[in-house]
GULUMRO-374528 format. One record per residue: x, y negated, z negated of N, C-alpha, C in turn. Coordinates in steps of 0.05 Angstrom, whole numbers. Atoms other than C-alpha are relative to their C-alpha. Layout:
<pts>
X,Y,Z,X,Y,Z,X,Y,Z
...
</pts>
This chain:
<pts>
-11,1,-29,40,148,-826,23,12,5
-24,-23,-3,84,203,-803,22,-23,13
-24,16,-6,154,186,-789,9,23,25
-9,0,-18,188,191,-724,25,-17,15
-26,18,-11,253,180,-694,1,-14,20
-3,9,-30,233,165,-627,-21,-21,6
28,29,-8,195,101,-600,-7,-1,28
-6,12,-31,169,91,-530,-20,-18,5
7,25,-7,157,29,-495,-22,5,26
27,-5,-31,88,34,-446,-3,-35,9
17,19,-9,68,-29,-404,-23,13,19
22,5,-1,13,-37,-382,-21,21,1
10,-20,20,-20,7,-431,-27,-3,-9
27,8,13,-85,-26,-437,-23,9,10
20,-21,-13,-119,25,-382,12,14,18
4,-28,-21,-120,83,-337,25,13,-13
-21,-24,8,-43,120,-334,15,-18,-11
-16,9,30,-15,70,-385,-10,-1,-22
15,-20,34,-73,90,-445,5,25,8
-5,-32,4,-62,160,-419,25,9,-6
-23,2,14,10,157,-428,6,-4,-35
3,17,36,0,115,-499,-12,25,-14
22,-9,4,-53,170,-515,20,26,-1
-20,-25,-7,-2,227,-493,17,4,-16
-25,5,26,56,205,-542,-10,-4,-25
7,1,32,17,191,-594,-5,33,-9
10,-21,2,-11,252,-598,28,29,-7
-38,-14,11,71,280,-597,8,-5,-19
-9,3,21,80,244,-651,14,-28,5
-18,17,1,117,193,-621,-10,-31,-3
12,21,11,116,116,-648,-1,-17,23
6,15,-21,93,63,-593,3,-30,-13
-6,26,-8,110,-4,-566,-19,-3,18
19,-2,-26,52,-21,-524,3,-25,8
3,23,-6,49,-77,-478,-13,-4,24
23,9,-25,-4,-108,-422,-3,-24,-9
9,33,0,-29,-179,-413,-23,-7,-24
29,-4,17,-101,-164,-452,9,9,-30
-11,-14,27,-76,-164,-533,-26,9,-11
23,-10,20,-149,-146,-550,-1,19,5
-3,-20,-8,-145,-90,-516,19,25,-13
-26,-9,4,-76,-70,-535,-9,17,-33
7,4,26,-104,-86,-602,-16,29,-11
23,-21,8,-158,-33,-605,14,24,6
-16,-25,-4,-118,23,-567,19,10,-22
-26,3,30,-63,9,-623,-9,12,-27
8,-1,16,-111,18,-677,-15,23,3
10,-31,-15,-148,80,-644,22,21,-12
-17,-17,3,-78,111,-645,7,3,-18
-3,4,24,-55,93,-708,-10,29,-11
25,-12,24,-124,125,-743,2,29,9
0,-22,-10,-116,181,-700,14,26,1
-25,-17,-1,-48,207,-700,19,-6,-25
-19,13,29,-21,171,-764,28,-13,14
-37,4,-7,44,143,-714,-9,-39,-3
7,28,2,61,63,-713,-1,-6,23
-12,8,-26,45,26,-652,1,-33,-10
-2,27,1,63,-40,-645,-4,-15,26
10,22,-37,41,-92,-590,14,-21,5
-20,38,-2,74,-150,-554,-16,6,32
7,17,-26,25,-189,-497,12,-7,-1
-32,14,-19,68,-205,-438,-17,11,27
2,-1,-25,52,-218,-368,28,6,17
-22,-8,-9,106,-178,-334,8,-17,31
-5,18,-25,94,-225,-263,24,-23,-23
-22,18,23,135,-278,-322,27,16,5
-20,1,2,206,-272,-307,18,7,-25
-17,-4,32,230,-284,-384,-13,23,-12
15,-5,13,173,-232,-400,20,32,-5
-16,-15,7,229,-172,-405,16,8,-14
-17,3,28,270,-195,-441,-12,-7,-29
20,9,26,223,-224,-492,-7,23,-27
8,-16,12,194,-159,-495,24,21,-19
-25,-17,8,271,-118,-506,-1,-18,-26
-8,22,29,281,-179,-565,-14,6,-21
13,-9,12,221,-166,-589,0,26,-17
-6,-27,7,236,-93,-599,22,-3,-28
-20,3,12,303,-112,-629,-2,-15,-28
-4,20,35,281,-165,-692,-27,26,-9
26,-18,13,223,-110,-699,11,28,-12
-7,-20,7,278,-57,-714,-9,27,14
14,-24,-31,253,-13,-643,21,4,5
-18,-17,-18,298,35,-617,-15,11,24
18,-5,-25,270,44,-544,11,26,8
4,-30,-6,271,124,-534,-2,9,25
23,-9,-20,220,131,-481,-13,-27,15
5,19,-15,208,81,-427,-23,0,24
20,-8,-23,142,82,-376,2,-30,3
6,26,-9,140,28,-337,-20,1,19
30,-7,-9,69,39,-309,-13,-29,12
17,32,-8,47,-42,-296,-2,-4,32
-2,-6,-33,26,-50,-222,-24,-8,3
18,0,-20,-18,-74,-171,5,3,22
-6,7,-25,-26,-81,-101,-5,-21,14
-4,19,-21,-25,-135,-45,-33,5,10
15,-8,-8,-96,-142,-16,-13,-25,29
0,16,-20,-87,-195,36,23,-6,18
-30,0,-24,-37,-208,102,18,-9,-14
-23,16,13,27,-229,82,2,-23,6
-9,26,-5,29,-290,118,-18,-21,-3
18,7,7,-37,-307,96,5,-12,-42
8,-5,34,-14,-300,18,26,-10,1
-16,24,23,17,-355,-25,25,17,-2
-24,-6,21,97,-346,-40,-2,16,-29
0,-10,34,82,-345,-112,-16,27,3
19,-30,-1,25,-285,-102,29,20,5
-17,-19,-7,78,-243,-69,25,9,-16
-15,-1,14,136,-264,-109,-6,13,-32
3,-14,22,101,-250,-178,-11,31,10
9,-22,-7,76,-179,-135,37,12,-10
-29,-5,7,158,-167,-134,12,5,-19
-1,20,27,172,-200,-205,-16,36,-16
11,-19,10,125,-145,-227,5,32,-1
5,-25,-1,135,-82,-200,30,9,12
-30,-15,-1,209,-79,-175,20,-15,-15
-17,4,14,245,-129,-218,2,2,-29
9,-5,22,212,-119,-278,7,22,-19
-13,-35,19,223,-42,-295,24,0,12
-32,-5,4,297,-48,-263,10,-20,-27
-15,12,29,307,-100,-320,-3,15,-23
7,-9,31,273,-61,-373,25,20,1
-12,-26,-5,315,-1,-350,27,-6,-9
-27,4,11,376,-40,-355,0,-7,-25
-2,23,31,358,-69,-421,-1,15,-21
2,-13,19,342,-5,-451,9,30,7
-15,-31,-5,377,57,-418,31,-6,-19
-28,1,17,449,32,-453,-9,9,-25
0,-10,28,423,45,-517,-9,33,2
8,-26,-18,385,114,-487,35,14,-6
-25,-13,-2,460,135,-474,11,6,-18
-13,1,29,491,109,-537,-12,23,-9
24,-17,11,436,159,-568,10,28,8
10,-18,-11,446,205,-523,-27,27,8
23,-5,0,378,219,-512,-19,-25,10
18,21,-10,328,185,-465,-15,4,27
13,-22,-36,267,200,-411,-20,-36,-1
12,25,-18,245,138,-361,-21,15,17
8,-6,-20,188,148,-330,-14,-23,18
4,21,-16,175,95,-267,-28,11,15
11,0,-14,110,91,-235,-4,-4,29
-4,2,-31,120,101,-159,-32,14,5
22,-8,-12,64,133,-116,2,14,20
-3,-7,-35,47,170,-51,10,-12,18
-1,19,-37,44,119,-7,35,-2,-7
-41,4,-4,134,125,-21,3,16,16
-9,-30,-19,128,183,24,-18,-6,33
26,-1,-14,69,153,70,11,-25,29
-7,16,-14,86,110,129,3,-37,0
15,25,14,72,33,104,-19,-6,27
24,20,8,9,-6,105,12,-30,22
-6,29,-20,7,-63,160,-7,-23,-20
3,17,17,14,-125,119,5,5,-30
-8,-7,30,32,-91,50,25,-5,-3
-26,-8,2,90,-90,14,1,26,-22
12,-26,17,59,-35,-30,26,22,-1
-23,-20,-6,99,17,4,21,-1,-2
-22,2,8,162,-10,7,13,-7,-33
-4,10,33,160,-36,-71,3,34,-13
-8,-15,11,143,34,-81,17,25,14
-28,-22,-21,198,72,-36,25,-20,-21
-18,1,15,243,28,-82,5,18,-21
-1,-12,24,221,57,-146,15,21,2
2,-24,-4,215,123,-125,37,6,6
-25,-12,3,289,125,-102,18,-18,-15
-13,10,14,320,76,-147,9,17,-28
-4,-27,19,294,131,-197,12,10,1
-22,-21,-8,334,180,-166,29,-6,-3
-28,8,6,398,141,-168,10,7,-18
-8,7,28,393,124,-239,0,23,-15
-8,-29,18,382,196,-264,20,6,12
-37,-11,-19,448,214,-212,14,-12,-25
-22,-6,13,482,179,-261,-5,-2,-31
0,-6,39,449,183,-337,-13,23,-4
0,-30,10,432,254,-333,22,17,-20
-21,-17,11,501,273,-358,4,-12,-32
4,26,37,486,222,-422,-23,12,-13
23,-11,21,420,257,-440,-22,-22,9
19,15,-7,374,207,-400,-15,10,24
18,3,-25,324,230,-351,-12,-25,14
13,26,-20,295,187,-295,-22,20,17
24,-2,-12,231,205,-262,-19,-17,8
21,17,-8,194,177,-207,-22,14,-6
28,-15,-1,115,192,-215,-14,-10,19
20,14,-19,76,189,-155,-19,14,2
27,-13,-6,7,205,-159,-17,-18,20
17,14,-12,-43,193,-106,-26,-9,-18
19,17,16,-110,168,-120,-1,14,-23
6,-2,23,-126,164,-188,-27,-11,-15
28,1,12,-195,154,-232,24,-29,-19
-9,20,23,-169,82,-265,-20,-24,13
12,18,-1,-186,13,-261,17,-16,26
-18,11,-22,-133,-3,-204,-16,-12,22
11,7,-29,-182,-7,-147,-26,-18,-14
-6,30,7,-225,-51,-186,11,-24,0
-19,10,4,-171,-94,-195,-5,-12,31
-6,10,-30,-158,-99,-119,-27,-1,17
22,3,-17,-230,-102,-100,-9,25,21
8,-24,-21,-233,-31,-57,-3,25,-14
21,-17,9,-274,8,-102,-14,16,19
12,-12,-13,-326,16,-59,11,18,30
-11,-18,-20,-281,39,3,19,24,-12
-14,-28,15,-243,83,-51,-22,29,-11
17,-17,10,-308,118,-76,-21,23,27
0,-8,-26,-319,139,-6,6,28,6
-22,-20,-8,-261,193,-3,-15,23,-21
1,-16,16,-270,262,-20,8,2,-25
-5,-4,29,-271,287,-98,25,14,-2
-24,-12,1,-215,328,-80,31,-13,3
-26,18,-8,-163,276,-68,7,-16,-26
-12,21,28,-168,242,-140,4,25,-21
-29,-26,39,-131,269,-210,-13,-27,-18
-4,23,19,-151,234,-268,24,-3,-15
-15,12,15,-107,191,-313,19,27,-15
-3,-15,23,-94,251,-360,16,34,13
-9,-21,-12,-80,306,-311,44,-10,24
-26,20,-3,-22,252,-284,20,6,-22
-11,7,31,1,240,-351,24,16,3
-13,-28,6,16,313,-361,16,15,16
-10,-8,-30,42,332,-297,30,-22,-7
-27,9,1,96,276,-302,18,-3,-29
-24,-4,23,118,276,-377,9,34,1
-13,-33,-4,129,354,-362,23,3,17
-22,-8,-21,168,337,-305,33,-18,-11
-29,24,12,219,280,-341,8,22,-11
-12,-8,28,223,321,-398,18,29,11
-10,-22,-12,250,380,-354,19,-6,20
-24,5,-17,297,334,-320,1,-3,30
12,-1,-24,256,331,-253,-4,-26,11
-8,28,-8,284,264,-217,-30,-6,22
28,13,-21,209,259,-171,-16,22,-11
24,-19,-4,140,284,-187,-22,-6,5
22,9,-23,89,291,-140,-28,13,-22
12,-9,10,30,310,-182,-35,8,9
22,-18,-27,-27,357,-150,9,11,20
-4,-9,-26,-29,400,-97,-9,0,23
4,17,-33,-64,360,-44,24,-12,-2
-17,27,2,-16,308,-64,35,10,14
-23,-17,-12,48,357,-52,5,11,28
-4,-2,-36,27,384,12,6,-26,17
-6,27,-9,12,312,33,26,-9,8
-29,8,7,79,289,9,20,16,21
-18,-17,-12,117,345,46,-13,0,32
3,3,-32,80,329,114,9,-26,8
-7,30,-7,98,261,114,41,-8,4
-47,-4,-6,180,271,104,9,20,15
-26,-22,-18,231,306,151,4,20,-25
-21,-15,16,266,337,92,-14,-12,-37
15,7,26,233,346,20,22,-11,-25
-3,23,22,243,306,-43,34,13,-9
-22,-14,9,292,358,-70,22,-6,8
-24,-5,-14,335,368,-20,15,-24,11
-6,32,-3,337,285,-9,20,-5,-17
-18,0,25,363,287,-79,25,6,1
-21,-16,2,414,337,-77,20,-13,23
-24,11,-21,450,310,-9,9,-25,-16
-9,37,17,449,229,-49,19,11,-15
-22,7,27,483,254,-108,15,8,16
-17,-13,-6,531,300,-73,22,-15,21
-16,27,-28,550,249,-12,3,-28,-8
6,31,16,543,186,-63,34,-10,1
-28,17,-4,611,146,-39,14,-19,-34
-11,21,31,611,101,-121,-8,29,-8
5,-16,18,590,175,-148,27,3,-24
-18,5,27,628,169,-223,10,29,-11
-9,-15,12,670,213,-249,-2,38,27
</pts>
């Protein structure tokens, strides 16, 4: 088994963009800690990647809608002697019913999964990255972060939070060698639309709007390695985003960094 000084934690690793990230990082020699709800699929993926790339693959089955899950994941890593150098916050879903008609427990789980859990995982792992002088964090946002809000849905607001929080943390951590990138894909071939029950409508969209998970991952990983705080993969998505926001994301980032009243140093 190949020795590698760096380990990546990937959430939502059992399918789609998460499994594509796991494969991409394993091919580069990173050890992996794979997290998702489905232990059987995690074990299959871990066996595949270990056989193909001779890397260490640990698995931890967890449901990130459970408030106790982020601490349990990090405590498991500590117990196993694993230092998290790369964090891929990928796990997510979208509500599919009207806000008022959705039970609060369902909405709270959506917020826990895509706001609280990734934020807590960053908080619990970024300190170690800073101490070691190197770290990479990719947070899955969405092209929706740049679009008008959708009626009844929290998804646009959640993904906007992810995009903005990622940039704020990148400003803080980059001087210590830790890069944070918000990866904002558009329509991507994955199980997302099957889980949400929107496969039929999504399949009617023109092929030019779609990307494969591997394309999204490649652009996202190149972006975080290059220190880019926001990555909108694909030419069509970049054009769409530029038409939906009055200021380019790069300029917004620069203005936020320059005029931050709480800036350190």
